[in-house]
A tleap script that builds the chain and sets N, CA, C and O, in Angstrom:
source leaprc.protein.ff14SB
mol = sequence {
  NMET LEU VAL ILE HIE MET ASP THR GLU LYS
  THR SER GLU LEU ILE GLU ASN ASN GLY MET
  GLU GLN PHE MET GLN SER VAL LEU GLU ARG
  LEU ARG PRO GLU ALA ALA TYR PHE GLY PRO
  HIE GLU GLY MET ARG THR GLY PHE VAL VAL
  ILE ASP LEU GLU ASP PRO SER GLN LEU PRO
  VAL ILE SER GLU PRO PHE PHE SER GLN LEU
  GLY ALA ARG ILE GLU MET PHE PRO VAL MET
  THR PRO ASP ASP VAL ARG THR GLY LEU GLN
  ARG TYR ALA ALA CGLY
}
set mol.1.N position { 105.492 102.456 80.560 }
set mol.1.CA position { 104.707 103.291 81.466 }
set mol.1.C position { 104.121 102.777 82.828 }
set mol.1.O position { 104.035 101.566 83.029 }
set mol.2.N position { 103.843 103.407 83.471 }
set mol.2.CA position { 103.444 103.406 84.669 }
set mol.2.C position { 101.834 104.026 85.021 }
set mol.2.O position { 101.643 105.227 84.831 }
set mol.3.N position { 100.934 103.335 85.429 }
set mol.3.CA position { 99.603 104.323 85.718 }
set mol.3.C position { 99.405 103.524 87.326 }
set mol.3.O position { 99.107 102.376 87.657 }
set mol.4.N position { 99.715 104.691 88.028 }
set mol.4.CA position { 99.261 104.334 89.546 }
set mol.4.C position { 97.568 104.893 90.222 }
set mol.4.O position { 97.237 106.063 90.416 }
set mol.5.N position { 96.810 103.773 90.445 }
set mol.5.CA position { 95.433 104.486 90.845 }
set mol.5.C position { 95.601 104.420 91.895 }
set mol.5.O position { 95.635 103.236 92.232 }
set mol.6.N position { 95.815 105.429 93.117 }
set mol.6.CA position { 95.975 105.670 94.264 }
set mol.6.C position { 94.303 105.728 95.084 }
set mol.6.O position { 93.212 106.260 94.875 }
set mol.7.N position { 94.959 104.793 96.135 }
set mol.7.CA position { 93.290 104.767 97.096 }
set mol.7.C position { 93.031 106.220 97.624 }
set mol.7.O position { 93.883 106.916 98.177 }
set mol.8.N position { 91.782 106.562 97.383 }
set mol.8.CA position { 91.688 107.638 97.922 }
set mol.8.C position { 91.571 107.824 99.744 }
set mol.8.O position { 91.766 108.918 100.275 }
set mol.9.N position { 91.341 106.989 100.272 }
set mol.9.CA position { 90.923 106.948 101.650 }
set mol.9.C position { 92.398 107.266 101.853 }
set mol.9.O position { 92.629 108.393 102.291 }
set mol.10.N position { 93.744 106.234 101.540 }
set mol.10.CA position { 95.112 106.625 102.238 }
set mol.10.C position { 95.594 107.676 101.575 }
set mol.10.O position { 96.383 108.352 102.236 }
set mol.11.N position { 95.329 108.130 100.208 }
set mol.11.CA position { 96.062 109.453 99.733 }
set mol.11.C position { 95.397 110.849 100.756 }
set mol.11.O position { 96.018 111.729 101.351 }
set mol.12.N position { 94.065 110.625 100.660 }
set mol.12.CA position { 93.406 111.692 101.968 }
set mol.12.C position { 94.265 111.737 102.832 }
set mol.12.O position { 94.709 112.842 103.143 }
set mol.13.N position { 94.699 110.682 103.405 }
set mol.13.CA position { 95.288 110.491 104.994 }
set mol.13.C position { 96.547 111.126 104.455 }
set mol.13.O position { 96.924 112.214 104.891 }
set mol.14.N position { 97.088 110.590 103.686 }
set mol.14.CA position { 98.664 111.414 103.338 }
set mol.14.C position { 98.501 113.000 103.803 }
set mol.14.O position { 98.811 113.730 104.744 }
set mol.15.N position { 97.822 113.054 102.549 }
set mol.15.CA position { 97.692 114.904 102.425 }
set mol.15.C position { 97.240 115.581 103.843 }
set mol.15.O position { 97.771 116.659 104.108 }
set mol.16.N position { 96.299 115.036 104.782 }
set mol.16.CA position { 96.072 115.625 105.505 }
set mol.16.C position { 97.273 115.673 106.448 }
set mol.16.O position { 97.442 116.518 107.327 }
set mol.17.N position { 98.105 114.634 106.144 }
set mol.17.CA position { 99.201 114.677 107.496 }
set mol.17.C position { 100.513 115.322 106.657 }
set mol.17.O position { 101.698 115.110 106.913 }
set mol.18.N position { 100.014 116.097 105.672 }
set mol.18.CA position { 101.250 116.607 104.874 }
set mol.18.C position { 102.442 115.938 104.470 }
set mol.18.O position { 103.557 116.456 104.524 }
set mol.19.N position { 102.183 114.687 104.031 }
set mol.19.CA position { 103.152 113.682 103.692 }
set mol.19.C position { 103.143 113.382 102.399 }
set mol.19.O position { 104.117 112.683 102.121 }
set mol.20.N position { 102.350 113.647 101.346 }
set mol.20.CA position { 102.214 113.146 100.295 }
set mol.20.C position { 102.933 114.218 99.104 }
set mol.20.O position { 102.747 114.097 97.893 }
set mol.21.N position { 103.764 115.250 99.731 }
set mol.21.CA position { 104.509 115.928 98.802 }
set mol.21.C position { 105.637 114.853 98.902 }
set mol.21.O position { 105.859 113.941 98.105 }
set mol.22.N position { 106.375 115.192 100.184 }
set mol.22.CA position { 107.157 114.432 100.427 }
set mol.22.C position { 107.288 112.854 99.779 }
set mol.22.O position { 108.330 112.511 99.221 }
set mol.23.N position { 106.419 112.167 99.878 }
set mol.23.CA position { 106.356 110.952 99.525 }
set mol.23.C position { 106.556 111.181 98.221 }
set mol.23.O position { 107.610 110.637 97.894 }
set mol.24.N position { 106.072 111.700 97.366 }
set mol.24.CA position { 106.109 111.538 95.657 }
set mol.24.C position { 107.396 112.461 95.351 }
set mol.24.O position { 107.844 112.213 94.231 }
set mol.25.N position { 108.012 113.323 95.948 }
set mol.25.CA position { 109.605 113.820 95.975 }
set mol.25.C position { 110.188 112.758 95.621 }
set mol.25.O position { 110.659 112.330 94.567 }
set mol.26.N position { 110.045 112.246 97.090 }
set mol.26.CA position { 111.271 111.201 97.349 }
set mol.26.C position { 110.673 109.942 95.999 }
set mol.26.O position { 111.420 109.960 95.020 }
set mol.27.N position { 109.793 109.199 95.914 }
set mol.27.CA position { 109.721 108.237 94.844 }
set mol.27.C position { 110.114 108.393 93.487 }
set mol.27.O position { 110.747 107.627 92.761 }
set mol.28.N position { 109.617 109.549 93.263 }
set mol.28.CA position { 110.519 110.538 91.891 }
set mol.28.C position { 111.560 110.963 91.893 }
set mol.28.O position { 111.820 111.501 90.817 }
set mol.29.N position { 112.387 111.002 92.642 }
set mol.29.CA position { 113.880 111.146 92.753 }
set mol.29.C position { 114.182 110.118 92.409 }
set mol.29.O position { 115.193 110.175 91.709 }
set mol.30.N position { 113.530 108.430 92.647 }
set mol.30.CA position { 114.512 107.513 92.736 }
set mol.30.C position { 113.847 106.747 91.612 }
set mol.30.O position { 114.295 105.629 91.361 }
set mol.31.N position { 112.886 107.191 90.942 }
set mol.31.CA position { 112.334 106.521 89.717 }
set mol.31.C position { 113.287 107.456 88.657 }
set mol.31.O position { 114.010 106.728 87.977 }
set mol.32.N position { 113.458 109.000 88.348 }
set mol.32.CA position { 113.580 109.587 87.606 }
set mol.32.C position { 113.072 109.210 86.708 }
set mol.32.O position { 113.672 108.358 86.051 }
set mol.33.N position { 111.588 109.713 86.211 }
set mol.33.CA position { 110.789 109.726 85.400 }
set mol.33.C position { 111.277 110.097 84.221 }
set mol.33.O position { 112.297 110.757 84.420 }
set mol.34.N position { 110.982 109.965 82.803 }
set mol.34.CA position { 111.182 110.908 81.771 }
set mol.34.C position { 109.511 112.164 81.675 }
set mol.34.O position { 109.264 113.339 81.403 }
set mol.35.N position { 108.898 111.109 82.035 }
set mol.35.CA position { 107.620 112.411 82.433 }
set mol.35.C position { 106.755 111.534 83.517 }
set mol.35.O position { 106.851 110.364 83.886 }
set mol.36.N position { 105.961 112.492 83.832 }
set mol.36.CA position { 105.460 112.395 85.075 }
set mol.36.C position { 104.161 113.245 85.026 }
set mol.36.O position { 104.248 114.472 84.982 }
set mol.37.N position { 102.735 112.500 85.036 }
set mol.37.CA position { 101.678 113.601 85.068 }
set mol.37.C position { 100.443 112.928 85.927 }
set mol.37.O position { 100.360 111.701 85.970 }
set mol.38.N position { 99.554 113.701 86.559 }
set mol.38.CA position { 98.641 113.362 87.513 }
set mol.38.C position { 97.499 114.032 87.449 }
set mol.38.O position { 97.477 115.236 87.195 }
set mol.39.N position { 96.213 113.181 87.716 }
set mol.39.CA position { 95.279 113.666 87.678 }
set mol.39.C position { 94.177 112.673 87.891 }
set mol.39.O position { 94.413 111.477 88.064 }
set mol.40.N position { 92.961 113.187 87.876 }
set mol.40.CA position { 91.558 112.258 88.155 }
set mol.40.C position { 91.332 110.997 86.928 }
set mol.40.O position { 91.142 111.309 85.753 }
set mol.41.N position { 91.375 109.796 87.311 }
set mol.41.CA position { 91.282 108.761 86.393 }
set mol.41.C position { 90.266 107.635 86.590 }
set mol.41.O position { 90.379 107.026 87.654 }
set mol.42.N position { 89.515 107.337 85.948 }
set mol.42.CA position { 88.429 106.219 86.717 }
set mol.42.C position { 87.899 106.413 88.042 }
set mol.42.O position { 87.527 105.437 88.693 }
set mol.43.N position { 87.827 107.647 88.524 }
set mol.43.CA position { 87.498 108.199 90.015 }
set mol.43.C position { 88.170 108.616 90.910 }
set mol.43.O position { 87.891 109.385 91.830 }
set mol.44.N position { 89.449 107.894 90.538 }
set mol.44.CA position { 90.586 108.013 91.276 }
set mol.44.C position { 91.866 109.020 91.098 }
set mol.44.O position { 92.173 109.599 90.056 }
set mol.45.N position { 92.481 109.087 92.251 }
set mol.45.CA position { 93.804 109.909 92.215 }
set mol.45.C position { 94.931 109.254 91.222 }
set mol.45.O position { 95.299 108.137 91.587 }
set mol.46.N position { 95.419 109.657 90.268 }
set mol.46.CA position { 95.927 108.940 89.165 }
set mol.46.C position { 97.210 109.389 88.693 }
set mol.46.O position { 97.231 110.319 87.887 }
set mol.47.N position { 98.469 108.766 89.150 }
set mol.47.CA position { 99.889 109.197 87.865 }
set mol.47.C position { 99.708 108.058 86.663 }
set mol.47.O position { 99.178 106.948 86.614 }
set mol.48.N position { 100.475 108.968 85.647 }
set mol.48.CA position { 100.838 108.564 84.630 }
set mol.48.C position { 102.394 108.802 84.161 }
set mol.48.O position { 102.683 109.637 83.304 }
set mol.49.N position { 103.456 107.892 84.882 }
set mol.49.CA position { 104.852 108.210 84.596 }
set mol.49.C position { 105.236 107.238 83.692 }
set mol.49.O position { 104.762 106.103 83.643 }
set mol.50.N position { 106.332 107.813 82.782 }
set mol.50.CA position { 106.915 107.168 81.924 }
set mol.50.C position { 108.179 106.903 82.571 }
set mol.50.O position { 108.738 107.786 83.220 }
set mol.51.N position { 108.735 105.579 82.417 }
set mol.51.CA position { 110.049 105.248 83.125 }
set mol.51.C position { 110.893 104.708 82.230 }
set mol.51.O position { 110.424 104.454 81.121 }
set mol.52.N position { 112.225 104.428 82.478 }
set mol.52.CA position { 113.160 103.437 81.483 }
set mol.52.C position { 113.115 102.033 82.521 }
set mol.52.O position { 113.536 102.056 83.678 }
set mol.53.N position { 112.627 101.046 81.977 }
set mol.53.CA position { 112.555 99.690 82.887 }
set mol.53.C position { 113.459 98.954 82.163 }
set mol.53.O position { 113.310 98.500 81.028 }
set mol.54.N position { 114.741 98.835 83.153 }
set mol.54.CA position { 115.894 98.454 82.421 }
set mol.54.C position { 116.199 96.733 82.693 }
set mol.54.O position { 116.785 95.942 81.954 }
set mol.55.N position { 115.658 96.540 83.839 }
set mol.55.CA position { 115.531 94.998 83.978 }
set mol.55.C position { 114.200 94.835 84.890 }
set mol.55.O position { 113.852 95.799 85.573 }
set mol.56.N position { 113.446 93.626 84.915 }
set mol.56.CA position { 112.417 93.143 85.547 }
set mol.56.C position { 112.503 93.563 86.823 }
set mol.56.O position { 111.835 94.328 87.519 }
set mol.57.N position { 113.494 92.884 86.992 }
set mol.57.CA position { 113.986 93.016 88.935 }
set mol.57.C position { 113.222 94.700 89.445 }
set mol.57.O position { 112.587 94.963 90.466 }
set mol.58.N position { 113.477 95.304 88.661 }
set mol.58.CA position { 113.257 96.799 89.287 }
set mol.58.C position { 111.542 96.905 89.470 }
set mol.58.O position { 111.165 97.961 89.978 }
set mol.59.N position { 110.632 96.060 89.159 }
set mol.59.CA position { 109.219 95.957 89.489 }
set mol.59.C position { 109.139 96.095 91.103 }
set mol.59.O position { 108.856 97.267 91.353 }
set mol.60.N position { 109.244 95.543 91.966 }
set mol.60.CA position { 109.451 95.411 93.544 }
set mol.60.C position { 109.430 96.780 94.076 }
set mol.60.O position { 108.678 97.341 94.873 }
set mol.61.N position { 111.019 97.368 93.064 }
set mol.61.CA position { 111.330 98.539 94.255 }
set mol.61.C position { 110.565 100.153 93.473 }
set mol.61.O position { 110.615 101.341 93.790 }
set mol.62.N position { 110.099 99.613 92.683 }
set mol.62.CA position { 109.241 100.465 91.596 }
set mol.62.C position { 107.954 100.555 92.315 }
set mol.62.O position { 107.682 101.652 92.802 }
set mol.63.N position { 107.028 99.479 92.479 }
set mol.63.CA position { 105.705 99.205 93.005 }
set mol.63.C position { 105.434 99.365 94.441 }
set mol.63.O position { 104.418 99.811 94.975 }
set mol.64.N position { 106.756 98.828 95.090 }
set mol.64.CA position { 105.816 98.490 96.380 }
set mol.64.C position { 105.657 99.692 96.996 }
set mol.64.O position { 104.555 99.718 97.544 }
set mol.65.N position { 106.505 101.083 97.207 }
set mol.65.CA position { 106.238 102.317 97.893 }
set mol.65.C position { 104.441 102.890 97.674 }
set mol.65.O position { 103.672 103.356 98.515 }
set mol.66.N position { 104.224 102.595 96.107 }
set mol.66.CA position { 103.037 102.916 95.855 }
set mol.66.C position { 102.077 101.902 96.641 }
set mol.66.O position { 101.344 102.412 97.489 }
set mol.67.N position { 102.014 100.657 96.466 }
set mol.67.CA position { 101.183 99.593 97.161 }
set mol.67.C position { 100.939 99.893 98.769 }
set mol.67.O position { 99.807 99.984 99.244 }
set mol.68.N position { 102.263 100.048 99.613 }
set mol.68.CA position { 102.575 99.932 100.911 }
set mol.68.C position { 101.822 101.453 101.421 }
set mol.68.O position { 100.893 101.443 102.228 }
set mol.69.N position { 102.304 102.578 100.896 }
set mol.69.CA position { 101.940 103.721 101.243 }
set mol.69.C position { 100.839 104.447 100.814 }
set mol.69.O position { 100.386 105.343 101.526 }
set mol.70.N position { 100.214 104.092 99.430 }
set mol.70.CA position { 99.253 104.898 99.007 }
set mol.70.C position { 98.087 103.596 98.749 }
set mol.70.O position { 97.092 104.094 98.223 }
set mol.71.N position { 97.922 102.177 98.948 }
set mol.71.CA position { 97.361 101.191 98.816 }
set mol.71.C position { 96.840 101.377 96.962 }
set mol.71.O position { 95.744 101.106 96.471 }
set mol.72.N position { 97.713 101.762 96.481 }
set mol.72.CA position { 97.358 102.027 95.048 }
set mol.72.C position { 97.409 100.452 94.317 }
set mol.72.O position { 97.942 99.471 94.835 }
set mol.73.N position { 96.773 100.476 93.097 }
set mol.73.CA position { 96.402 99.963 92.209 }
set mol.73.C position { 97.178 100.057 90.407 }
set mol.73.O position { 96.724 100.748 89.495 }
set mol.74.N position { 98.224 99.289 90.339 }
set mol.74.CA position { 99.619 99.579 89.573 }
set mol.74.C position { 99.115 98.953 88.122 }
set mol.74.O position { 98.684 97.812 87.957 }
set mol.75.N position { 99.226 99.668 87.416 }
set mol.75.CA position { 99.812 98.723 85.903 }
set mol.75.C position { 100.656 99.422 85.160 }
set mol.75.O position { 100.845 100.636 85.070 }
set mol.76.N position { 101.331 98.151 84.434 }
set mol.76.CA position { 102.526 98.489 83.767 }
set mol.76.C position { 102.717 97.992 82.314 }
set mol.76.O position { 103.032 96.824 82.085 }
set mol.77.N position { 102.569 98.674 81.589 }
set mol.77.CA position { 102.799 98.638 80.166 }
set mol.77.C position { 103.801 99.049 79.109 }
set mol.77.O position { 104.030 100.258 79.138 }
set mol.78.N position { 104.544 98.287 78.065 }
set mol.78.CA position { 105.493 99.080 77.525 }
set mol.78.C position { 104.753 100.094 76.579 }
set mol.78.O position { 103.682 100.149 75.974 }
set mol.79.N position { 106.101 101.026 76.800 }
set mol.79.CA position { 105.212 102.336 75.663 }
set mol.79.C position { 107.153 102.633 74.886 }
set mol.79.O position { 108.293 102.519 75.336 }
set mol.80.N position { 106.697 102.933 73.908 }
set mol.80.CA position { 108.195 103.374 72.801 }
set mol.80.C position { 107.814 105.084 72.502 }
set mol.80.O position { 106.755 105.628 72.815 }
set mol.81.N position { 108.845 105.654 71.899 }
set mol.81.CA position { 109.152 107.027 71.258 }
set mol.81.C position { 109.039 106.826 70.047 }
set mol.81.O position { 109.043 105.691 69.571 }
set mol.82.N position { 108.943 107.690 69.490 }
set mol.82.CA position { 109.000 107.632 67.589 }
set mol.82.C position { 110.396 106.831 67.235 }
set mol.82.O position { 110.500 106.000 66.332 }
set mol.83.N position { 111.366 107.215 68.057 }
set mol.83.CA position { 112.296 106.799 67.749 }
set mol.83.C position { 112.857 105.196 68.023 }
set mol.83.O position { 113.733 104.508 67.499 }
set mol.84.N position { 111.870 104.983 69.132 }
set mol.84.CA position { 111.686 103.052 69.088 }
set mol.84.C position { 111.287 102.604 68.313 }
set mol.84.O position { 111.771 101.528 67.964 }
set mol.85.N position { 110.101 103.201 67.544 }
set mol.85.CA position { 109.263 102.630 66.942 }
set mol.85.C position { 109.908 102.644 65.225 }
set mol.85.O position { 109.571 101.843 64.353 }
set mol.86.N position { 110.578 103.408 65.115 }
set mol.86.CA position { 111.357 103.530 63.956 }
set mol.86.C position { 112.319 102.300 63.852 }
set mol.86.O position { 112.246 101.391 63.025 }
set mol.87.N position { 113.256 102.455 64.877 }
set mol.87.CA position { 114.330 101.409 65.177 }
set mol.87.C position { 113.835 99.943 65.053 }
set mol.87.O position { 114.558 99.125 64.485 }
set mol.88.N position { 112.373 99.501 65.669 }
set mol.88.CA position { 111.768 98.159 66.101 }
set mol.88.C position { 111.139 97.911 64.119 }
set mol.88.O position { 111.002 96.872 63.475 }
set mol.89.N position { 110.905 99.366 63.722 }
set mol.89.CA position { 110.235 98.473 62.140 }
set mol.89.C position { 111.576 98.119 61.463 }
set mol.89.O position { 111.628 97.044 60.867 }
set mol.90.N position { 112.915 99.095 61.502 }
set mol.90.CA position { 113.612 99.129 60.684 }
set mol.90.C position { 114.313 97.490 60.942 }
set mol.90.O position { 114.653 96.831 59.959 }
set mol.91.N position { 114.473 96.955 62.316 }
set mol.91.CA position { 114.796 95.856 62.548 }
set mol.91.C position { 113.854 94.367 61.944 }
set mol.91.O position { 114.349 93.267 61.700 }
set mol.92.N position { 112.310 94.787 61.807 }
set mol.92.CA position { 111.676 93.972 61.597 }
set mol.92.C position { 111.594 94.076 59.967 }
set mol.92.O position { 110.932 93.239 59.354 }
set mol.93.N position { 112.177 94.961 59.387 }
set mol.93.CA position { 112.097 95.135 58.154 }
set mol.93.C position { 113.376 94.028 57.088 }
set mol.93.O position { 113.522 93.436 56.019 }
set mol.94.N position { 114.088 94.404 58.515 }
set mol.94.CA position { 115.827 93.443 58.270 }
set mol.94.C position { 115.675 91.906 58.325 }
set mol.94.O position { 116.308 91.069 57.681 }
set mol.95.N position { 114.508 91.681 59.411 }
set mol.95.CA position { 114.849 90.134 59.736 }
set mol.95.C position { 114.244 89.132 59.489 }
set mol.95.O position { 114.693 88.039 59.834 }
savepdb mol mol.pdb
quit
């Protein structure tokens, strides 16, 4: 799960310059998220994006556009689908 807290001033400027839609479309096409939701959180424009992180070396590619274009604060943490939980519990029990 990727949580993107976007800087209000930078995102407002991008919105006013009609660049936000293109930026988000470009980033989401590259990330190919399983799900993406946007709304206010902790007083900031925030994105909640579920991605499949196959390799930690993907972190700069994922986070840098948000840092440089939106002045964002990024949080990443692992999440699982119900199937992932089931598989993990089976491996634990077998283990």
